[in-house]
PyMOL CGO cylinders between C-alpha atoms (Angstrom):
from pymol import cmd
from pymol.cgo import CYLINDER

trace = [
    CYLINDER, 26.88, 163.19, -34.69, 25.56, 162.53, -38.18, 0.3, 1, 1, 1, 1, 1, 1,
    CYLINDER, 25.56, 162.53, -38.18, 23.48, 165.30, -39.74, 0.3, 1, 1, 1, 1, 1, 1,
    CYLINDER, 23.48, 165.30, -39.74, 22.98, 164.16, -43.33, 0.3, 1, 1, 1, 1, 1, 1,
    CYLINDER, 22.98, 164.16, -43.33, 21.08, 161.18, -44.65, 0.3, 1, 1, 1, 1, 1, 1,
    CYLINDER, 21.08, 161.18, -44.65, 22.04, 159.31, -47.80, 0.3, 1, 1, 1, 1, 1, 1,
    CYLINDER, 22.04, 159.31, -47.80, 20.27, 156.49, -49.60, 0.3, 1, 1, 1, 1, 1, 1,
    CYLINDER, 20.27, 156.49, -49.60, 22.53, 153.85, -51.16, 0.3, 1, 1, 1, 1, 1, 1,
    CYLINDER, 22.53, 153.85, -51.16, 21.40, 150.90, -53.28, 0.3, 1, 1, 1, 1, 1, 1,
    CYLINDER, 21.40, 150.90, -53.28, 23.29, 147.59, -53.13, 0.3, 1, 1, 1, 1, 1, 1,
    CYLINDER, 23.29, 147.59, -53.13, 22.93, 144.30, -54.96, 0.3, 1, 1, 1, 1, 1, 1,
    CYLINDER, 22.93, 144.30, -54.96, 21.18, 141.73, -52.80, 0.3, 1, 1, 1, 1, 1, 1,
    CYLINDER, 21.18, 141.73, -52.80, 24.40, 139.70, -52.46, 0.3, 1, 1, 1, 1, 1, 1,
    CYLINDER, 24.40, 139.70, -52.46, 26.37, 142.78, -51.36, 0.3, 1, 1, 1, 1, 1, 1,
    CYLINDER, 26.37, 142.78, -51.36, 23.71, 143.68, -48.84, 0.3, 1, 1, 1, 1, 1, 1,
    CYLINDER, 23.71, 143.68, -48.84, 23.76, 140.15, -47.39, 0.3, 1, 1, 1, 1, 1, 1,
    CYLINDER, 23.76, 140.15, -47.39, 27.53, 140.28, -47.00, 0.3, 1, 1, 1, 1, 1, 1,
    CYLINDER, 27.53, 140.28, -47.00, 27.29, 143.65, -45.28, 0.3, 1, 1, 1, 1, 1, 1,
    CYLINDER, 27.29, 143.65, -45.28, 24.58, 142.32, -42.99, 0.3, 1, 1, 1, 1, 1, 1,
    CYLINDER, 24.58, 142.32, -42.99, 26.75, 139.33, -42.04, 0.3, 1, 1, 1, 1, 1, 1,
    CYLINDER, 26.75, 139.33, -42.04, 29.81, 141.52, -41.47, 0.3, 1, 1, 1, 1, 1, 1,
    CYLINDER, 29.81, 141.52, -41.47, 27.79, 143.94, -39.33, 0.3, 1, 1, 1, 1, 1, 1,
    CYLINDER, 27.79, 143.94, -39.33, 26.52, 141.06, -37.22, 0.3, 1, 1, 1, 1, 1, 1,
    CYLINDER, 26.52, 141.06, -37.22, 30.05, 139.68, -36.78, 0.3, 1, 1, 1, 1, 1, 1,
    CYLINDER, 30.05, 139.68, -36.78, 31.40, 143.06, -35.71, 0.3, 1, 1, 1, 1, 1, 1,
    CYLINDER, 31.40, 143.06, -35.71, 28.30, 143.92, -33.68, 0.3, 1, 1, 1, 1, 1, 1,
    CYLINDER, 28.30, 143.92, -33.68, 27.83, 147.15, -35.61, 0.3, 1, 1, 1, 1, 1, 1,
    CYLINDER, 27.83, 147.15, -35.61, 25.12, 148.56, -37.82, 0.3, 1, 1, 1, 1, 1, 1,
    CYLINDER, 25.12, 148.56, -37.82, 25.46, 148.41, -41.59, 0.3, 1, 1, 1, 1, 1, 1,
    CYLINDER, 25.46, 148.41, -41.59, 25.44, 152.20, -41.60, 0.3, 1, 1, 1, 1, 1, 1,
    CYLINDER, 25.44, 152.20, -41.60, 28.40, 152.25, -39.20, 0.3, 1, 1, 1, 1, 1, 1,
    CYLINDER, 28.40, 152.25, -39.20, 30.32, 149.84, -41.44, 0.3, 1, 1, 1, 1, 1, 1,
    CYLINDER, 30.32, 149.84, -41.44, 29.69, 152.05, -44.45, 0.3, 1, 1, 1, 1, 1, 1,
    CYLINDER, 29.69, 152.05, -44.45, 30.64, 155.26, -42.59, 0.3, 1, 1, 1, 1, 1, 1,
    CYLINDER, 30.64, 155.26, -42.59, 33.87, 153.63, -41.42, 0.3, 1, 1, 1, 1, 1, 1,
    CYLINDER, 33.87, 153.63, -41.42, 34.70, 152.39, -44.92, 0.3, 1, 1, 1, 1, 1, 1,
    CYLINDER, 34.70, 152.39, -44.92, 34.11, 155.84, -46.43, 0.3, 1, 1, 1, 1, 1, 1,
    CYLINDER, 34.11, 155.84, -46.43, 36.20, 157.50, -43.73, 0.3, 1, 1, 1, 1, 1, 1,
    CYLINDER, 36.20, 157.50, -43.73, 39.09, 155.08, -44.19, 0.3, 1, 1, 1, 1, 1, 1,
    CYLINDER, 39.09, 155.08, -44.19, 38.99, 155.17, -47.98, 0.3, 1, 1, 1, 1, 1, 1,
    CYLINDER, 38.99, 155.17, -47.98, 38.38, 158.85, -48.69, 0.3, 1, 1, 1, 1, 1, 1,
    CYLINDER, 38.38, 158.85, -48.69, 38.77, 160.97, -45.58, 0.3, 1, 1, 1, 1, 1, 1,
    CYLINDER, 38.77, 160.97, -45.58, 41.66, 159.53, -43.59, 0.3, 1, 1, 1, 1, 1, 1,
    CYLINDER, 41.66, 159.53, -43.59, 43.84, 159.14, -46.65, 0.3, 1, 1, 1, 1, 1, 1,
    CYLINDER, 43.84, 159.14, -46.65, 43.49, 162.86, -47.26, 0.3, 1, 1, 1, 1, 1, 1,
    CYLINDER, 43.49, 162.86, -47.26, 44.43, 163.63, -43.65, 0.3, 1, 1, 1, 1, 1, 1,
    CYLINDER, 44.43, 163.63, -43.65, 47.28, 161.12, -43.89, 0.3, 1, 1, 1, 1, 1, 1,
    CYLINDER, 47.28, 161.12, -43.89, 48.55, 162.72, -47.10, 0.3, 1, 1, 1, 1, 1, 1,
    CYLINDER, 48.55, 162.72, -47.10, 48.50, 166.17, -45.49, 0.3, 1, 1, 1, 1, 1, 1,
    CYLINDER, 48.50, 166.17, -45.49, 50.33, 164.94, -42.40, 0.3, 1, 1, 1, 1, 1, 1,
    CYLINDER, 50.33, 164.94, -42.40, 52.93, 163.19, -44.55, 0.3, 1, 1, 1, 1, 1, 1,
    CYLINDER, 52.93, 163.19, -44.55, 53.45, 166.38, -46.54, 0.3, 1, 1, 1, 1, 1, 1,
    CYLINDER, 53.45, 166.38, -46.54, 53.87, 168.40, -43.35, 0.3, 1, 1, 1, 1, 1, 1,
    CYLINDER, 53.87, 168.40, -43.35, 56.29, 165.84, -41.96, 0.3, 1, 1, 1, 1, 1, 1,
    CYLINDER, 56.29, 165.84, -41.96, 58.34, 165.99, -45.15, 0.3, 1, 1, 1, 1, 1, 1,
    CYLINDER, 58.34, 165.99, -45.15, 58.26, 169.79, -45.12, 0.3, 1, 1, 1, 1, 1, 1,
    CYLINDER, 58.26, 169.79, -45.12, 59.49, 170.12, -41.53, 0.3, 1, 1, 1, 1, 1, 1,
    CYLINDER, 59.49, 170.12, -41.53, 61.78, 167.10, -41.50, 0.3, 1, 1, 1, 1, 1, 1,
    CYLINDER, 61.78, 167.10, -41.50, 65.29, 167.80, -40.22, 0.3, 1, 1, 1, 1, 1, 1,
    CYLINDER, 65.29, 167.80, -40.22, 66.50, 165.46, -42.98, 0.3, 1, 1, 1, 1, 1, 1,
    CYLINDER, 66.50, 165.46, -42.98, 64.99, 167.64, -45.69, 0.3, 1, 1, 1, 1, 1, 1,
    CYLINDER, 64.99, 167.64, -45.69, 67.61, 168.82, -48.10, 0.3, 1, 1, 1, 1, 1, 1,
    CYLINDER, 67.61, 168.82, -48.10, 67.64, 172.57, -48.56, 0.3, 1, 1, 1, 1, 1, 1,
    CYLINDER, 67.64, 172.57, -48.56, 70.22, 174.25, -50.72, 0.3, 1, 1, 1, 1, 1, 1,
    CYLINDER, 70.22, 174.25, -50.72, 70.92, 177.93, -50.99, 0.3, 1, 1, 1, 1, 1, 1,
    CYLINDER, 70.92, 177.93, -50.99, 73.27, 179.77, -53.31, 0.3, 1, 1, 1, 1, 1, 1,
    CYLINDER, 73.27, 179.77, -53.31, 76.56, 180.93, -51.80, 0.3, 1, 1, 1, 1, 1, 1,
    CYLINDER, 76.56, 180.93, -51.80, 76.25, 183.95, -49.49, 0.3, 1, 1, 1, 1, 1, 1,
    CYLINDER, 76.25, 183.95, -49.49, 78.15, 186.27, -51.82, 0.3, 1, 1, 1, 1, 1, 1,
    CYLINDER, 78.15, 186.27, -51.82, 75.69, 185.50, -54.62, 0.3, 1, 1, 1, 1, 1, 1,
    CYLINDER, 75.69, 185.50, -54.62, 72.71, 186.16, -52.35, 0.3, 1, 1, 1, 1, 1, 1,
    CYLINDER, 72.71, 186.16, -52.35, 74.29, 189.34, -51.01, 0.3, 1, 1, 1, 1, 1, 1,
    CYLINDER, 74.29, 189.34, -51.01, 74.98, 190.79, -54.48, 0.3, 1, 1, 1, 1, 1, 1,
    CYLINDER, 74.98, 190.79, -54.48, 71.41, 189.97, -55.57, 0.3, 1, 1, 1, 1, 1, 1,
    CYLINDER, 71.41, 189.97, -55.57, 69.98, 191.74, -52.53, 0.3, 1, 1, 1, 1, 1, 1,
    CYLINDER, 69.98, 191.74, -52.53, 72.18, 194.79, -53.12, 0.3, 1, 1, 1, 1, 1, 1,
    CYLINDER, 72.18, 194.79, -53.12, 71.08, 194.95, -56.77, 0.3, 1, 1, 1, 1, 1, 1,
    CYLINDER, 71.08, 194.95, -56.77, 67.42, 194.75, -55.73, 0.3, 1, 1, 1, 1, 1, 1,
    CYLINDER, 67.42, 194.75, -55.73, 67.82, 197.54, -53.15, 0.3, 1, 1, 1, 1, 1, 1,
    CYLINDER, 67.82, 197.54, -53.15, 69.65, 199.71, -55.71, 0.3, 1, 1, 1, 1, 1, 1,
    CYLINDER, 69.65, 199.71, -55.71, 66.83, 199.23, -58.23, 0.3, 1, 1, 1, 1, 1, 1,
    CYLINDER, 66.83, 199.23, -58.23, 64.28, 200.23, -55.57, 0.3, 1, 1, 1, 1, 1, 1,
    CYLINDER, 64.28, 200.23, -55.57, 66.25, 203.35, -54.67, 0.3, 1, 1, 1, 1, 1, 1,
    CYLINDER, 66.25, 203.35, -54.67, 66.62, 204.36, -58.34, 0.3, 1, 1, 1, 1, 1, 1,
    CYLINDER, 66.62, 204.36, -58.34, 62.86, 204.07, -58.99, 0.3, 1, 1, 1, 1, 1, 1,
    CYLINDER, 62.86, 204.07, -58.99, 61.90, 206.30, -56.06, 0.3, 1, 1, 1, 1, 1, 1,
]
cmd.load_cgo(trace, "trace")
């Protein structure tokens, strides 16, 4: 349900083309404009977010970690620093 009103000015030729297109598709001009805005500006944002999520959680995503011994020694050093400061 639409709750905001917006006034948009078009050239006469653009308006006539919209009117023809609306008639062909059996829609209002307002509906054509809302659909165009949604497809151009809103869906692309949703699509970009979904693509990012898909890339993030893809099983094909390459993740590399340092060798376990390197991680282990770093964790031990961090714990030792914490113990020394308390």
